[in-house]
C-alpha positions as CSV (number, residue, x, y, z in Angstrom):
1,X,28.0,54.8,66.3
2,X,31.7,53.8,66.3
3,X,33.9,53.3,63.3
4,X,34.6,49.7,64.8
5,X,30.9,48.7,65.2
6,X,30.9,44.8,64.8
7,X,27.5,44.9,63.3
8,X,28.3,47.3,60.8
9,X,31.5,45.2,60.0
10,X,29.7,42.0,59.7
11,X,27.1,43.4,57.5
12,X,29.5,45.2,55.3
13,X,31.7,41.8,54.9
14,X,28.4,39.8,54.4
15,X,27.1,42.2,51.7
16,X,30.6,42.2,50.0
17,X,30.6,38.1,50.0
18,X,27.0,37.9,49.0
19,X,27.7,40.4,46.0
20,X,31.0,38.4,45.1
21,X,29.0,35.1,45.0
22,X,26.9,36.5,41.9
23,X,30.3,36.9,39.9
24,X,30.9,33.2,39.9
25,X,29.3,31.2,37.2
26,X,28.1,27.5,38.6
27,X,29.7,25.7,35.8
28,X,33.2,27.2,36.7
29,X,32.8,26.5,40.3
30,X,31.8,22.8,39.7
31,X,34.8,22.6,37.2
32,X,37.0,24.0,39.7
33,X,36.1,21.6,42.5
34,X,36.3,18.6,40.1
35,X,39.8,19.7,39.0
36,X,41.1,20.4,42.6
37,X,39.7,16.8,43.5
38,X,41.6,15.3,40.4
39,X,44.9,17.0,41.2
40,X,44.8,16.1,44.9
41,X,44.1,12.5,43.9
42,X,47.0,12.4,41.5
43,X,49.4,14.1,43.9
44,X,48.2,11.4,46.3
45,X,49.0,8.7,44.1
46,X,52.4,10.0,43.0
47,X,53.3,10.3,46.5
48,X,52.4,6.7,47.5
49,X,54.4,5.5,44.3
50,X,57.5,7.5,45.3
51,X,57.3,6.2,48.8
52,X,57.0,2.5,47.4
53,X,59.9,3.1,44.9
54,X,62.2,4.4,47.7
55,X,61.5,1.5,49.9
56,X,62.4,-0.8,46.9
57,X,65.4,1.0,46.1
58,X,66.6,1.2,49.9
59,X,66.1,-2.7,49.9
60,X,68.0,-3.3,46.8
61,X,71.1,-0.9,47.7
62,X,71.2,-2.4,51.6
63,X,71.3,-5.8,50.4
């Protein structure tokens, strides 16, 4: 068996991933997902607001 056996590598990675899943508490994962969604939404709203403000300022400055 070679040291670069793809089945051995995938089995090792799969087992490592499966064991790491048990470390995460479900409540924390849900909280993280919700906070990430909230952060993305706020970021999007701020971007839209800033784009709108820049457009208004350009109109005011250019005439």
